Backbone and ligand atoms as CSV (ligand in chain L), in Angstrom:
chain,resi,resn,atom,element,x,y,z
A,1,UNK,N,N,-7.303,10.033,19.723
A,1,UNK,CA,C,-6.690,9.577,18.460
A,1,UNK,C,C,-6.412,8.073,18.510
A,2,UNK,N,N,-6.898,7.307,17.542
A,2,UNK,CA,C,-6.601,5.870,17.558
A,2,UNK,C,C,-5.124,5.616,17.268
A,3,UNK,N,N,-4.598,4.553,17.851
A,3,UNK,CA,C,-3.225,4.137,17.554
A,3,UNK,C,C,-3.235,3.337,16.258
A,4,UNK,N,N,-2.668,3.939,15.254
A,4,UNK,CA,C,-2.676,3.286,13.930
A,4,UNK,C,C,-1.263,2.819,13.588
A,5,UNK,N,N,-1.174,1.600,13.054
A,5,UNK,CA,C,0.113,1.114,12.532
A,5,UNK,C,C,-0.050,0.791,11.057
A,6,UNK,N,N,0.992,1.071,10.311
A,6,UNK,CA,C,1.016,0.676,8.901
A,6,UNK,C,C,1.895,-0.567,8.794
A,7,UNK,N,N,1.338,-1.609,8.204
A,7,UNK,CA,C,2.075,-2.859,8.010
A,7,UNK,C,C,2.398,-2.977,6.514
A,8,UNK,N,N,3.609,-2.560,6.126
A,8,UNK,CA,C,3.937,-2.556,4.700
A,8,UNK,C,C,4.588,-3.853,4.254
A,9,UNK,N,N,4.417,-4.180,3.003
A,9,UNK,CA,C,5.077,-5.363,2.469
A,9,UNK,C,C,4.630,-5.629,1.045
A,10,UNK,N,N,5.237,-6.648,0.465
A,10,UNK,CA,C,4.840,-7.032,-0.894
A,10,UNK,C,C,3.585,-7.899,-0.856
A,11,UNK,N,N,3.477,-8.718,0.177
A,11,UNK,CA,C,2.337,-9.633,0.326
A,11,UNK,C,C,2.079,-10.370,-0.993
A,12,UNK,N,N,3.146,-11.014,-1.475
A,12,UNK,CA,C,3.098,-11.675,-2.794
A,12,UNK,C,C,3.307,-13.181,-2.669
A,13,UNK,N,N,2.371,-13.924,-2.097
A,13,UNK,CA,C,1.082,-13.517,-1.531
A,13,UNK,C,C,1.142,-13.436,-0.005
A,14,UNK,N,N,0.013,-13.031,0.590
A,14,UNK,CA,C,-0.118,-13.026,2.045
A,14,UNK,C,C,-0.088,-14.481,2.547
A,15,UNK,N,N,0.585,-14.705,3.679
A,15,UNK,CA,C,0.713,-16.059,4.233
A,15,UNK,C,C,0.171,-16.090,5.665
A,16,UNK,N,N,0.117,-17.269,6.230
A,16,UNK,CA,C,-0.308,-17.392,7.629
A,16,UNK,C,C,0.691,-16.729,8.583
A,17,UNK,N,N,1.932,-16.565,8.134
A,17,UNK,CA,C,2.930,-15.851,8.929
A,17,UNK,C,C,2.548,-14.381,9.074
A,18,UNK,N,N,2.133,-13.773,7.964
A,18,UNK,CA,C,1.653,-12.384,8.007
A,18,UNK,C,C,0.445,-12.273,8.933
A,19,UNK,N,N,-0.463,-13.232,8.833
A,19,UNK,CA,C,-1.680,-13.206,9.664
A,19,UNK,C,C,-1.333,-13.325,11.146
A,20,UNK,N,N,-0.385,-14.183,11.456
A,20,UNK,CA,C,0.063,-14.370,12.841
A,20,UNK,C,C,0.553,-13.037,13.407
A,21,UNK,N,N,1.342,-12.344,12.603
A,21,UNK,CA,C,1.900,-11.075,13.059
A,21,UNK,C,C,0.804,-10.024,13.266
A,22,UNK,N,N,-0.147,-10.020,12.343
A,22,UNK,CA,C,-1.262,-9.067,12.460
A,22,UNK,C,C,-2.072,-9.308,13.730
A,23,UNK,N,N,-2.333,-10.580,14.016
A,23,UNK,CA,C,-3.100,-10.896,15.225
A,23,UNK,C,C,-2.375,-10.415,16.476
A,24,UNK,N,N,-1.067,-10.555,16.494
A,24,UNK,CA,C,-0.296,-10.058,17.644
A,24,UNK,C,C,-0.374,-8.537,17.724
A,25,UNK,N,N,-0.250,-7.902,16.574
A,25,UNK,CA,C,-0.221,-6.428,16.552
A,25,UNK,C,C,-1.578,-5.832,16.940
A,26,UNK,N,N,-2.642,-6.578,16.674
A,26,UNK,CA,C,-3.985,-6.078,17.008
A,26,UNK,C,C,-4.195,-5.952,18.518
A,27,UNK,N,N,-3.341,-6.612,19.303
A,27,UNK,CA,C,-3.429,-6.468,20.760
A,27,UNK,C,C,-2.804,-5.138,21.200
A,28,UNK,N,N,-2.065,-4.527,20.290
A,28,UNK,CA,C,-1.333,-3.306,20.649
A,28,UNK,C,C,-1.931,-2.054,19.991
A,29,UNK,N,N,-2.341,-2.222,18.735
A,29,UNK,CA,C,-2.833,-1.059,17.976
A,29,UNK,C,C,-4.355,-1.120,17.792
A,30,UNK,N,N,-4.972,0.078,17.689
A,30,UNK,CA,C,-6.419,0.139,17.469
A,30,UNK,C,C,-6.772,-0.222,16.031
A,31,UNK,N,N,-5.910,0.251,15.124
A,31,UNK,CA,C,-6.175,0.013,13.703
A,31,UNK,C,C,-4.874,-0.321,12.994
A,32,UNK,N,N,-4.964,-1.219,12.029
A,32,UNK,CA,C,-3.769,-1.551,11.239
A,32,UNK,C,C,-4.101,-1.415,9.754
A,33,UNK,N,N,-3.225,-0.737,9.069
A,33,UNK,CA,C,-3.392,-0.616,7.618
A,33,UNK,C,C,-2.360,-1.523,6.957
A,34,UNK,N,N,-2.841,-2.535,6.273
A,34,UNK,CA,C,-1.947,-3.394,5.495
A,34,UNK,C,C,-1.666,-2.649,4.194
A,35,UNK,N,N,-0.425,-2.232,4.012
A,35,UNK,CA,C,-0.071,-1.401,2.868
A,35,UNK,C,C,0.713,-2.242,1.863
A,36,UNK,N,N,0.049,-2.607,0.804
A,36,UNK,CA,C,0.650,-3.488,-0.198
A,36,UNK,C,C,1.466,-2.631,-1.174
A,37,UNK,N,N,2.750,-2.930,-1.239
A,37,UNK,CA,C,3.655,-2.114,-2.060
A,37,UNK,C,C,3.513,-2.444,-3.540
A,38,UNK,N,N,3.461,-1.410,-4.356
A,38,UNK,CA,C,3.404,-1.665,-5.802
A,38,UNK,C,C,4.761,-2.143,-6.317
A,39,UNK,N,N,5.837,-1.780,-5.605
A,39,UNK,CA,C,7.172,-2.345,-5.872
A,39,UNK,C,C,7.706,-2.189,-7.287
A,40,UNK,N,N,8.166,-1.000,-7.583
A,40,UNK,CA,C,8.705,-0.737,-8.915
A,40,UNK,C,C,9.946,-1.595,-9.205
A,41,UNK,N,N,10.701,-1.959,-8.147
A,41,UNK,CA,C,11.977,-2.648,-8.371
A,41,UNK,C,C,11.912,-4.157,-8.159
A,42,UNK,N,N,10.792,-4.620,-7.655
A,42,UNK,CA,C,10.706,-6.038,-7.310
A,42,UNK,C,C,9.696,-6.711,-8.235
A,43,UNK,N,N,10.083,-7.815,-8.817
A,43,UNK,CA,C,9.151,-8.506,-9.699
A,43,UNK,C,C,8.232,-9.375,-8.844
A,44,UNK,N,N,6.937,-9.205,-9.057
A,44,UNK,CA,C,6.027,-9.988,-8.232
A,44,UNK,C,C,5.288,-11.026,-9.074
A,45,UNK,N,N,4.891,-12.098,-8.417
A,45,UNK,CA,C,4.129,-13.155,-9.102
A,45,UNK,C,C,2.707,-12.672,-9.364
A,46,UNK,N,N,2.111,-12.063,-8.341
A,46,UNK,CA,C,0.730,-11.594,-8.450
A,46,UNK,C,C,0.694,-10.087,-8.701
A,47,UNK,N,N,-0.310,-9.642,-9.441
A,47,UNK,CA,C,-0.471,-8.207,-9.685
A,47,UNK,C,C,-0.893,-7.532,-8.381
A,48,UNK,N,N,-0.795,-6.231,-8.356
A,48,UNK,CA,C,-1.173,-5.495,-7.163
A,48,UNK,C,C,-2.657,-5.746,-6.813
A,49,UNK,N,N,-3.508,-5.821,-7.843
A,49,UNK,CA,C,-4.938,-6.081,-7.596
A,49,UNK,C,C,-5.127,-7.467,-6.986
A,50,UNK,N,N,-4.422,-8.446,-7.515
A,50,UNK,CA,C,-4.538,-9.815,-6.985
A,50,UNK,C,C,-4.056,-9.882,-5.536
A,51,UNK,N,N,-2.930,-9.220,-5.265
A,51,UNK,CA,C,-2.364,-9.253,-3.909
A,51,UNK,C,C,-3.304,-8.583,-2.922
A,52,UNK,N,N,-3.898,-7.462,-3.349
A,52,UNK,CA,C,-4.830,-6.760,-2.458
A,52,UNK,C,C,-6.095,-7.570,-2.224
A,53,UNK,N,N,-6.573,-8.198,-3.276
A,53,UNK,CA,C,-7.797,-9.003,-3.164
A,53,UNK,C,C,-7.588,-10.179,-2.192
A,54,UNK,N,N,-6.430,-10.823,-2.301
A,54,UNK,CA,C,-6.139,-11.942,-1.389
A,54,UNK,C,C,-6.060,-11.443,0.055
A,55,UNK,N,N,-5.490,-10.268,0.260
A,55,UNK,CA,C,-5.440,-9.670,1.612
A,55,UNK,C,C,-6.859,-9.378,2.090
A,56,UNK,N,N,-7.651,-8.785,1.202
A,56,UNK,CA,C,-9.027,-8.409,1.571
A,56,UNK,C,C,-9.821,-9.628,2.031
A,57,UNK,N,N,-9.774,-10.673,1.249
A,57,UNK,CA,C,-10.544,-11.878,1.579
A,57,UNK,C,C,-9.998,-12.513,2.864
A,58,UNK,N,N,-8.682,-12.599,2.975
A,58,UNK,CA,C,-8.068,-13.247,4.145
A,58,UNK,C,C,-8.320,-12.479,5.429
A,59,UNK,N,N,-8.525,-11.169,5.312
A,59,UNK,CA,C,-8.645,-10.322,6.509
A,59,UNK,C,C,-10.056,-9.799,6.714
A,60,UNK,N,N,-11.011,-10.422,6.020
A,60,UNK,CA,C,-12.406,-9.957,6.075
A,60,UNK,C,C,-12.973,-9.988,7.498
A,61,UNK,N,N,-12.447,-10.892,8.329
A,61,UNK,CA,C,-12.985,-11.030,9.696
A,61,UNK,C,C,-12.379,-10.043,10.688
A,62,UNK,N,N,-11.498,-9.190,10.211
A,62,UNK,CA,C,-10.839,-8.238,11.111
A,62,UNK,C,C,-11.287,-6.814,10.788
A,63,UNK,N,N,-12.329,-6.330,11.489
A,63,UNK,CA,C,-12.888,-5.015,11.138
A,63,UNK,C,C,-11.927,-3.847,11.345
A,64,UNK,N,N,-10.901,-4.029,12.175
A,64,UNK,CA,C,-9.993,-2.899,12.423
A,64,UNK,C,C,-8.744,-2.947,11.533
A,65,UNK,N,N,-8.766,-3.886,10.584
A,65,UNK,CA,C,-7.661,-3.957,9.622
A,65,UNK,C,C,-8.172,-3.484,8.259
A,66,UNK,N,N,-7.466,-2.558,7.649
A,66,UNK,CA,C,-7.855,-2.155,6.292
A,66,UNK,C,C,-6.705,-2.429,5.325
A,67,UNK,N,N,-7.054,-2.534,4.060
A,67,UNK,CA,C,-6.069,-2.870,3.026
A,67,UNK,C,C,-5.920,-1.667,2.115
A,68,UNK,N,N,-4.694,-1.330,1.821
A,68,UNK,CA,C,-4.447,-0.189,0.949
A,68,UNK,C,C,-3.208,-0.512,0.120
A,69,UNK,N,N,-2.907,0.366,-0.812
A,69,UNK,CA,C,-1.692,0.190,-1.583
A,69,UNK,C,C,-0.893,1.487,-1.510
A,70,UNK,N,N,0.408,1.380,-1.713
A,70,UNK,CA,C,1.207,2.606,-1.727
A,70,UNK,C,C,2.385,2.437,-2.665
A,71,UNK,N,N,2.849,3.578,-3.178
A,71,UNK,CA,C,4.146,3.558,-3.849
A,71,UNK,C,C,4.899,4.791,-3.363
A,72,UNK,N,N,6.149,4.873,-3.691
A,72,UNK,CA,C,6.935,5.993,-3.204
A,72,UNK,C,C,7.377,5.767,-1.770
A,73,UNK,N,N,7.659,6.851,-1.088
A,73,UNK,CA,C,8.242,6.761,0.252
A,73,UNK,C,C,7.247,6.253,1.284
A,74,UNK,N,N,7.636,5.196,1.974
A,74,UNK,CA,C,6.753,4.614,2.996
A,74,UNK,C,C,6.483,5.603,4.137
A,75,UNK,N,N,7.517,6.310,4.579
A,75,UNK,CA,C,7.320,7.221,5.721
A,75,UNK,C,C,6.333,8.335,5.377
A,76,UNK,N,N,6.355,8.761,4.145
A,76,UNK,CA,C,5.416,9.798,3.700
A,76,UNK,C,C,4.000,9.256,3.745
A,77,UNK,N,N,3.872,8.054,3.226
A,77,UNK,CA,C,2.556,7.412,3.217
A,77,UNK,C,C,2.055,7.253,4.645
A,78,UNK,N,N,2.920,6.747,5.524
A,78,UNK,CA,C,2.516,6.450,6.907
A,78,UNK,C,C,2.142,7.721,7.675
A,79,UNK,N,N,2.896,8.777,7.520
A,79,UNK,CA,C,2.557,10.021,8.235
A,79,UNK,C,C,1.260,10.600,7.669
A,80,UNK,N,N,1.064,10.448,6.377
A,80,UNK,CA,C,-0.192,10.898,5.749
A,80,UNK,C,C,-1.402,10.184,6.333
A,81,UNK,N,N,-1.189,8.955,6.773
A,81,UNK,CA,C,-2.282,8.154,7.361
A,81,UNK,C,C,-2.371,8.363,8.875
A,82,UNK,N,N,-1.553,9.253,9.387
A,82,UNK,CA,C,-1.502,9.547,10.835
A,82,UNK,C,C,-1.112,8.309,11.659
A,83,UNK,N,N,-0.265,7.485,11.076
A,83,UNK,CA,C,0.185,6.280,11.784
A,83,UNK,C,C,1.197,6.638,12.861
A,84,UNK,N,N,1.155,5.897,13.957
A,84,UNK,CA,C,2.143,6.093,15.026
A,84,UNK,C,C,3.366,5.232,14.794
A,85,UNK,N,N,3.178,4.175,14.020
A,85,UNK,CA,C,4.300,3.251,13.845
A,85,UNK,C,C,4.200,2.480,12.538
A,86,UNK,N,N,5.366,2.029,12.115
A,86,UNK,CA,C,5.454,1.067,11.017
A,86,UNK,C,C,5.608,-0.290,11.688
A,87,UNK,N,N,4.867,-1.255,11.247
A,87,UNK,CA,C,4.936,-2.600,11.818
A,87,UNK,C,C,5.717,-3.509,10.885
A,88,UNK,N,N,6.690,-4.241,11.436
A,88,UNK,CA,C,7.418,-5.221,10.640
A,88,UNK,C,C,7.575,-6.499,11.451
A,89,UNK,N,N,7.714,-7.596,10.756
A,89,UNK,CA,C,7.862,-8.882,11.426
A,89,UNK,C,C,9.306,-9.337,11.413
A,90,UNK,N,N,9.702,-10.046,12.461
A,90,UNK,CA,C,11.028,-10.651,12.471
A,90,UNK,C,C,10.881,-12.161,12.570
A,91,UNK,N,N,11.561,-12.834,11.701
A,91,UNK,CA,C,11.577,-14.288,11.765
A,91,UNK,C,C,12.889,-14.705,12.399
A,92,UNK,N,N,13.838,-15.144,11.619
A,92,UNK,CA,C,15.112,-15.566,12.208
A,92,UNK,C,C,16.111,-14.415,12.120
A,93,UNK,N,N,17.318,-14.662,12.538
A,93,UNK,CA,C,18.357,-13.627,12.534
A,93,UNK,C,C,18.588,-13.029,11.151
A,94,UNK,N,N,18.319,-13.823,10.136
A,94,UNK,CA,C,18.571,-13.359,8.769
A,94,UNK,C,C,17.768,-12.111,8.430
A,95,UNK,N,N,16.615,-11.942,9.041
A,95,UNK,CA,C,15.804,-10.752,8.769
A,95,UNK,C,C,16.442,-9.497,9.353
A,96,UNK,N,N,17.245,-9.674,10.384
A,96,UNK,CA,C,17.655,-8.525,11.184
A,96,UNK,C,C,18.428,-7.470,10.397
A,97,UNK,N,N,19.430,-7.911,9.679
A,97,UNK,CA,C,20.310,-6.987,8.965
A,97,UNK,C,C,19.518,-6.032,8.057
A,98,UNK,N,N,18.679,-6.611,7.240
A,98,UNK,CA,C,17.890,-5.813,6.300
A,98,UNK,C,C,16.892,-4.922,7.033
A,99,UNK,N,N,16.197,-5.496,8.000
A,99,UNK,CA,C,15.175,-4.730,8.734
A,99,UNK,C,C,15.825,-3.579,9.512
A,100,UNK,N,N,17.010,-3.818,10.029
A,100,UNK,CA,C,17.745,-2.798,10.763
A,100,UNK,C,C,18.060,-1.608,9.846
A,101,UNK,N,N,18.570,-1.914,8.664
A,101,UNK,CA,C,18.890,-0.858,7.696
A,101,UNK,C,C,17.649,-0.066,7.312
A,102,UNK,N,N,16.593,-0.806,7.058
A,102,UNK,CA,C,15.328,-0.183,6.638
A,102,UNK,C,C,14.798,0.740,7.732
A,103,UNK,N,N,14.802,0.249,8.973
A,103,UNK,CA,C,14.279,1.034,10.094
A,103,UNK,C,C,15.125,2.289,10.310
A,104,UNK,N,N,16.442,2.148,10.165
A,104,UNK,CA,C,17.326,3.294,10.369
A,104,UNK,C,C,17.135,4.338,9.265
A,105,UNK,N,N,16.966,3.864,8.059
A,105,UNK,CA,C,16.719,4.789,6.943
A,105,UNK,C,C,15.391,5.516,7.156
A,106,UNK,N,N,14.378,4.774,7.546
A,106,UNK,CA,C,13.067,5.394,7.761
A,106,UNK,C,C,13.111,6.389,8.923
A,107,UNK,N,N,13.905,6.083,9.942
A,107,UNK,CA,C,14.028,7.002,11.076
A,107,UNK,C,C,14.727,8.300,10.644
A,108,UNK,N,N,15.734,8.115,9.804
A,108,UNK,CA,C,16.452,9.278,9.294
A,108,UNK,C,C,15.512,10.165,8.470
A,109,UNK,N,N,14.655,9.526,7.686
A,109,UNK,CA,C,13.742,10.273,6.823
A,109,UNK,C,C,12.604,10.915,7.611
A,110,UNK,N,N,12.171,10.223,8.676
A,110,UNK,CA,C,11.031,10.707,9.465
A,110,UNK,C,C,11.252,10.359,10.939
A,111,UNK,N,N,11.995,11.207,11.661
A,111,UNK,CA,C,12.410,10.869,13.028
A,111,UNK,C,C,11.252,10.606,13.997
A,112,UNK,N,N,10.086,11.146,13.722
A,112,UNK,CA,C,8.964,10.985,14.657
A,112,UNK,C,C,8.257,9.632,14.524
A,113,UNK,N,N,8.535,8.946,13.461
A,113,UNK,CA,C,7.807,7.695,13.193
A,113,UNK,C,C,8.651,6.495,13.637
A,114,UNK,N,N,8.126,5.700,14.552
A,114,UNK,CA,C,8.875,4.540,15.041
A,114,UNK,C,C,8.549,3.285,14.226
A,115,UNK,N,N,9.505,2.371,14.175
A,115,UNK,CA,C,9.237,1.049,13.599
A,115,UNK,C,C,9.101,0.074,14.761
A,116,UNK,N,N,8.027,-0.698,14.745
A,116,UNK,CA,C,7.784,-1.683,15.797
A,116,UNK,C,C,7.966,-3.076,15.197
A,117,UNK,N,N,8.826,-3.876,15.842
A,117,UNK,CA,C,9.061,-5.240,15.367
A,117,UNK,C,C,8.369,-6.223,16.287
A,118,UNK,N,N,7.686,-7.164,15.707
A,118,UNK,CA,C,7.121,-8.251,16.503
A,118,UNK,C,C,7.690,-9.562,15.989
A,119,UNK,N,N,7.810,-10.508,16.903
A,119,UNK,CA,C,8.311,-11.838,16.536
A,119,UNK,C,C,7.137,-12.700,16.088
A,120,UNK,N,N,7.336,-13.363,14.998
A,120,UNK,CA,C,6.300,-14.265,14.516
A,120,UNK,C,C,6.201,-15.505,15.399
A,121,UNK,N,N,5.097,-16.219,15.283
A,121,UNK,CA,C,4.953,-17.488,15.991
A,121,UNK,C,C,5.969,-18.500,15.490
A,122,UNK,N,N,6.396,-19.398,16.379
A,122,UNK,CA,C,7.426,-20.388,16.018
A,122,UNK,C,C,7.082,-21.194,14.773
A,123,UNK,N,N,5.776,-21.449,14.608
A,123,UNK,CA,C,5.332,-22.251,13.449
A,123,UNK,C,C,5.705,-21.609,12.131
A,124,UNK,N,N,5.865,-20.283,12.154
A,124,UNK,CA,C,6.007,-19.563,10.888
A,124,UNK,C,C,7.401,-18.990,10.678
A,125,UNK,N,N,8.350,-19.334,11.536
A,125,UNK,CA,C,9.675,-18.708,11.407
A,125,UNK,C,C,10.361,-19.056,10.076
A,126,UNK,N,N,9.974,-20.157,9.509
A,126,UNK,CA,C,10.622,-20.582,8.254
A,126,UNK,C,C,9.873,-20.075,7.022
A,127,UNK,N,N,8.709,-19.479,7.244
A,127,UNK,CA,C,7.808,-19.214,6.111
A,127,UNK,C,C,8.003,-17.812,5.524
A,128,UNK,N,N,8.333,-17.779,4.249
A,128,UNK,CA,C,8.378,-16.499,3.529
A,128,UNK,C,C,7.592,-16.680,2.242
A,129,UNK,N,N,7.107,-15.574,1.695
A,129,UNK,CA,C,6.342,-15.666,0.446
A,129,UNK,C,C,7.196,-16.280,-0.657
A,130,UNK,N,N,8.488,-15.953,-0.678
A,130,UNK,CA,C,9.318,-16.472,-1.776
A,130,UNK,C,C,9.559,-17.974,-1.658
A,131,UNK,N,N,9.808,-18.469,-0.450
A,131,UNK,CA,C,9.998,-19.920,-0.272
A,131,UNK,C,C,8.692,-20.660,-0.592
A,132,UNK,N,N,7.597,-20.027,-0.189
A,132,UNK,CA,C,6.284,-20.622,-0.446
A,132,UNK,C,C,6.037,-20.796,-1.950
A,133,UNK,N,N,6.356,-19.747,-2.717
A,133,UNK,CA,C,6.148,-19.795,-4.169
A,133,UNK,C,C,7.035,-20.868,-4.798
A,134,UNK,N,N,8.254,-20.935,-4.292
A,134,UNK,CA,C,9.216,-21.937,-4.753
A,134,UNK,C,C,8.632,-23.342,-4.550
A,135,UNK,N,N,8.050,-23.584,-3.390
A,135,UNK,CA,C,7.463,-24.894,-3.108
A,135,UNK,C,C,6.237,-25.128,-3.989
A,136,UNK,N,N,5.407,-24.089,-4.110
A,136,UNK,CA,C,4.144,-24.246,-4.855
A,136,UNK,C,C,4.396,-24.513,-6.338
A,137,UNK,N,N,5.374,-23.834,-6.913
A,137,UNK,CA,C,5.615,-23.995,-8.353
A,137,UNK,C,C,6.045,-25.426,-8.678
A,138,UNK,N,N,6.674,-26.094,-7.708
A,138,UNK,CA,C,7.100,-27.473,-7.931
A,138,UNK,C,C,6.097,-28.483,-7.394
A,139,UNK,N,N,4.907,-27.996,-7.076
A,139,UNK,CA,C,3.845,-28.909,-6.661
A,139,UNK,C,C,3.913,-29.332,-5.204
A,140,UNK,N,N,4.695,-28.617,-4.397
A,140,UNK,CA,C,4.799,-28.940,-2.966
A,140,UNK,C,C,3.479,-28.685,-2.249
A,141,UNK,N,N,3.281,-29.429,-1.167
A,141,UNK,CA,C,2.033,-29.309,-0.411
A,141,UNK,C,C,2.121,-28.105,0.534
A,142,UNK,N,N,1.367,-27.075,0.203
A,142,UNK,CA,C,1.437,-25.831,1.001
A,142,UNK,C,C,0.179,-25.621,1.839
A,143,UNK,N,N,-0.612,-26.696,1.952
A,143,UNK,CA,C,-1.830,-26.616,2.777
A,143,UNK,C,C,-1.436,-26.219,4.201
A,144,UNK,N,N,-2.208,-25.307,4.766
A,144,UNK,CA,C,-1.960,-24.916,6.153
A,144,UNK,C,C,-0.943,-23.797,6.307
A,145,UNK,N,N,-0.353,-23.378,5.196
A,145,UNK,CA,C,0.629,-22.288,5.285
A,145,UNK,C,C,0.041,-20.957,4.841
A,146,UNK,N,N,-1.060,-21.053,4.098
A,146,UNK,CA,C,-1.676,-19.834,3.546
A,146,UNK,C,C,-3.195,-19.875,3.724
A,147,UNK,N,N,-3.848,-18.706,3.704
A,147,UNK,CA,C,-5.313,-18.705,3.732
A,147,UNK,C,C,-5.878,-19.418,2.500
A,148,UNK,N,N,-7.099,-19.909,2.612
A,148,UNK,CA,C,-7.747,-20.691,1.554
A,148,UNK,C,C,-7.713,-19.987,0.182
A,149,UNK,N,N,-8.021,-18.701,0.181
A,149,UNK,CA,C,-8.051,-17.947,-1.084
A,149,UNK,C,C,-6.681,-17.952,-1.770
A,150,UNK,N,N,-5.626,-17.892,-0.983
A,150,UNK,CA,C,-4.260,-17.879,-1.533
A,150,UNK,C,C,-3.921,-19.255,-2.102
A,151,UNK,N,N,-4.358,-20.273,-1.374
A,151,UNK,CA,C,-4.161,-21.652,-1.834
A,151,UNK,C,C,-4.794,-21.836,-3.220
A,152,UNK,N,N,-6.033,-21.348,-3.349
A,152,UNK,CA,C,-6.737,-21.466,-4.635
A,152,UNK,C,C,-6.010,-20.704,-5.741
A,153,UNK,N,N,-5.601,-19.485,-5.430
A,153,UNK,CA,C,-4.926,-18.637,-6.434
A,153,UNK,C,C,-3.604,-19.249,-6.883
A,154,UNK,N,N,-2.877,-19.858,-5.938
A,154,UNK,CA,C,-1.598,-20.475,-6.302
A,154,UNK,C,C,-1.839,-21.697,-7.185
A,155,UNK,N,N,-2.901,-22.431,-6.855
A,155,UNK,CA,C,-3.242,-23.598,-7.682
A,155,UNK,C,C,-3.572,-23.174,-9.103
A,156,UNK,N,N,-4.363,-22.096,-9.215
A,156,UNK,CA,C,-4.728,-21.571,-10.544
A,156,UNK,C,C,-3.483,-21.121,-11.292
A,157,UNK,N,N,-2.646,-20.358,-10.600
A,157,UNK,CA,C,-1.455,-19.773,-11.220
A,157,UNK,C,C,-0.521,-20.852,-11.757
A,158,UNK,N,N,-0.337,-21.906,-10.964
A,158,UNK,CA,C,0.624,-22.941,-11.339
A,158,UNK,C,C,-0.040,-24.169,-11.950
A,159,UNK,N,N,-1.357,-24.070,-12.155
A,159,UNK,CA,C,-2.072,-25.185,-12.778
A,159,UNK,C,C,-1.968,-26.466,-11.999
A,160,UNK,N,N,-1.976,-26.355,-10.656
A,160,UNK,CA,C,-1.870,-27.560,-9.829
A,160,UNK,C,C,-3.249,-28.120,-9.545
A,161,UNK,N,N,-3.265,-29.377,-9.159
A,161,UNK,CA,C,-4.542,-29.996,-8.793
A,161,UNK,C,C,-4.851,-29.794,-7.328
L,1,ADP,P1,P,8.840,-7.276,1.905
L,1,ADP,O1,O,8.925,-7.433,0.425
L,1,ADP,O2,O,8.776,-5.855,2.361
L,1,ADP,O3,O,9.843,-8.085,2.685
L,1,ADP,P2,P,6.881,-9.214,2.699
L,1,ADP,O4,O,5.494,-9.288,2.195
L,1,ADP,O5,O,7.807,-10.325,2.344
L,1,ADP,O6,O,7.410,-7.807,2.239
L,1,ADP,O7,O,6.855,-9.059,4.276
L,1,ADP,C1,C,6.166,-8.005,4.894
L,1,ADP,C2,C,6.431,-8.056,6.373
L,1,ADP,O8,O,5.906,-9.266,6.907
L,1,ADP,C3,C,7.910,-8.034,6.756
L,1,ADP,O9,O,8.078,-7.278,7.929
L,1,ADP,C4,C,8.231,-9.465,7.020
L,1,ADP,O10,O,9.281,-9.597,7.965
L,1,ADP,C5,C,6.915,-9.949,7.609
L,1,ADP,N1,N,6.768,-11.386,7.412
L,1,ADP,C6,C,6.947,-12.093,6.298
L,1,ADP,N2,N,6.783,-13.422,6.515
L,1,ADP,C7,C,6.482,-13.538,7.828
L,1,ADP,C8,C,6.235,-14.639,8.706
L,1,ADP,N3,N,6.300,-15.903,8.285
L,1,ADP,N4,N,5.953,-14.365,9.994
L,1,ADP,C9,C,5.924,-13.087,10.423
L,1,ADP,N5,N,6.180,-12.021,9.676
L,1,ADP,C10,C,6.461,-12.231,8.390
């Protein structure tokens, strides 16, 4: 049985921080499913199709990574995919509180499914999709923080040069 991890998130949009984490996780898991949340409660800049497409293009060079979407309970989705673990990234201490609650809730819902946390590379500890969008909307230089396709999409979205 391959070791499969589900990497859930909004990926609105995918950043180099997400990619860094995936590269680390690929040393541990045979297959990773990037599960893009449809997010009924969270307003996203990009549609689910746009977010998935950006993931697809950015991850085209990783044959053991697949892109999918999910709604509803994450643990249900993950067990349905025969995943051994949920993968989440930790940046600074600020992530801990929320991630801790989430992991504990998921454990309560599905005791057999573990959450695995990996630390992002130092270069990306400050990078979140929301801060990135904030910078991009005001014309900030986000080169080098996101894959090329995301850079293009943000330029289109915000009408930047
Ligand atoms: P969510 O809306 O669930 O927080 P995100 O797309 O923002 O979804 O993040 C998905 C996962 O990727 C989370 O585990 C988050 O901690 C991780 N992540 C986000 N940004 C980075 C980064 N710069 N480096 C490493 N991991 C990150």
